Each structure stands twice: as C-alpha cells, then as structure tokens.
C-alpha positions in Angstrom: -0.1 -0.2 0.0 3.1 2.2 0.7 3.6 4.5 -2.3 -0.1 3.9 -3.9 -1.5 7.4 -2.6 -5.0 7.8 -3.2 -5.2 4.6 -5.4 -5.4 2.5 -2.4 -8.4 4.2 -1.3 -10.0 3.3 -4.8 -13.1 2.1 -3.1 -13.6 4.9 -0.6 -13.6 7.8 -3.0 -17.3 7.4 -4.5 -18.5 9.8 -2.0 -16.4 12.5 -3.7 -18.0 11.5 -6.9 -14.8 10.1 -8.3 -14.7 7.1 -10.7 -10.8 6.5 -10.0 -8.1 8.1 -8.1 -6.5 11.1 -9.5 -3.0 10.9 -10.4 -0.5 11.9 -7.9 0.8 14.9 -10.1 -2.6 16.1 -10.2 -2.5 17.1 -6.4 1.3 17.8 -6.6 0.6 20.2 -9.4 -2.7 22.1 -7.4 -0.5 22.5 -4.5 2.4 23.9 -6.1 0.5 26.5 -7.6 -0.9 27.8 -4.7 0.1 30.9 -2.9 1.3 30.2 0.7 -1.2 32.7 2.2 -3.8 30.0 1.4 -2.6 27.5 3.7 -1.9 30.1 6.4 -5.5 31.3 6.1 -6.7 27.8 6.1 -4.9 26.9 9.1 -6.1 30.2 10.9 -9.8 29.4 9.9 -9.7 26.1 11.2 -8.1 27.2 14.8 -11.0 30.0 14.7 -13.6 27.3 14.0 -12.2 24.8 16.6 -11.2 27.1 19.1 -14.0 26.6 21.4 -13.0 22.7 21.5 -9.5 23.3 22.8 -8.9 23.1 26.5 -8.3 26.1 28.2 -8.1 24.4 32.0 -4.5 24.0 31.7 -4.3 28.0 32.3 -5.7 27.7 35.9 -3.3 29.2 38.2 -0.5 30.2 36.1 1.4 33.3 36.6 2.7 33.9 32.8 0.4 34.9 30.1 1.6 32.7 27.6 3.7 29.6 27.4 5.4 28.7 24.0 7.4 25.4 23.0 9.7 26.2 20.5 11.8 23.6 18.3 12.7 23.2 14.7 13.4 20.2 12.5 15.6 19.8 9.4 14.2 18.7 5.9 17.0 17.4 3.7 16.9 18.3 0.1 19.1 17.3 -3.0 21.0 20.6 -4.5 18.7 20.3 -7.6 15.6 20.8 -5.6 17.0 23.9 -3.5 20.4 25.0 -5.5 23.3 26.2 -4.0 22.3 25.1 -0.5 24.5 22.4 1.5 27.5 20.4 1.4 29.0 17.3 -0.1 29.0 14.7 3.3 29.9 11.6 1.8 32.3 13.0 -1.0 29.9 11.1 -3.8 29.3 14.2 -5.8 25.5 15.0 -4.4 25.5 18.1 -2.9 23.0 17.6 -0.2 21.1 20.9 1.2 17.8 21.4 3.0 15.4 23.7 4.8 14.8 24.2 8.6 11.3 24.6 10.0 11.0 26.5 13.3 7.6 26.6 15.1 6.3 28.1 18.4 3.5 26.1 19.6 1.2 27.5 22.4 1.1 24.8 25.0 -2.1 25.9 26.5 -4.2 25.4 23.2 -1.6 22.9 21.7 -1.7 24.9 18.4 1.2 26.2 16.3 1.3 30.0 16.1 3.2 30.0 12.9 5.9 28.5 10.9 9.2 30.1 9.8 11.4 28.3 7.2 14.9 29.3 6.7 18.0 27.5 5.0 19.1 24.5 6.8 22.4 26.0 7.8 20.8 28.7 9.8 21.4 28.6 13.4 18.2 27.8 15.6 19.1 31.1 17.7 18.2 33.1 14.8 14.9 32.5 15.1 14.4 34.3 18.5 15.0 37.5 16.8 12.0 37.4 14.8 10.1 36.2 17.7 7.4 38.9 19.3 6.5 38.0 22.7 3.9 39.7 24.9 4.9 40.7 28.5 5.2 37.9 31.0 5.6 35.3 28.5 7.6 31.9 29.0 9.4 30.2 26.5 10.7 26.9 26.6 13.3 25.4 24.0 16.4 23.2 23.8 19.8 24.4 24.0 20.6 25.0 20.4 18.3 28.2 20.9 20.7 29.5 23.5 21.0 33.1 22.7 21.6 35.1 25.8 21.5 38.7 24.5 17.7 37.8 23.5 17.1 36.3 26.9 
C-alpha cells in the first residue's frame, strides 16, 4: 500500500463522485501553484472554527500570560531542488542541502502560532530574533536556541 497514494483508497472515493483516484501529479500540481497565504488562511480559519474545543483548563493558576514551546526540524533536500545550499557530506558528488522549519507552539492550546522556514544551515538562535512576545511570556526551548543577548 505504501507509495500507492489515493489509489489505495479506490473504493472509498465514491462519496467524492470520483470513479478513480486522480494521478499523484494532479494534487502535486495543484498544491505547487497555490500561494502560501492560502495555507496560512486555512490553518487560522480551522483554529478559529475549533477554538471552543481547545482546552483552557491548563491555564488555571498560571502566573504567566503565555507558554510557548519552540523547536525546529530539518528537511534534507538534494541541491537540484534547493540550488546552492548544503555541502558534500559523503564525497559522492551529491550536494545535499535543506530547509529548517521553526515553530512556536502555544502549550496551553496545543496549537502552532506560525511556521518560519530558513535554510538548513541557519542557526536556531536566529529564529528568536523574529519572535514577538507579549509581556510575562514564558518560552521553552532546547539549548540550540541559547541566545543570551535575547534572554
């Protein structure tokens, strides 16, 4: 079933009035041509719609106004996708690069605030420079984010 995409769901697509699963490239082409604001607007529309279902009981007795959990993950890409980024780690001639995705998560609501994407080689502490906090906020992060002039 791995790698079959929507084809694996063949019999379950009839409620969408589809006789067969669309090709993988159809979804890929559609997503590639969408502006990133579409996904941002969709995300925040879903958060607004389901806000009432998010727990607020975890805030009882807290002395700070917000608690943010911050981390990043690296997505490796070959240089033909992201040209000019990366290094030759194995000496095999394949230059590898990538992206780093940073995300602050509101720990009270378990909802991401926003996503910032940088080149993989950008150090995590640089993300803190773009972070806007309200007074009496608490942020939790690993030591890669240590940036003493920020804190």
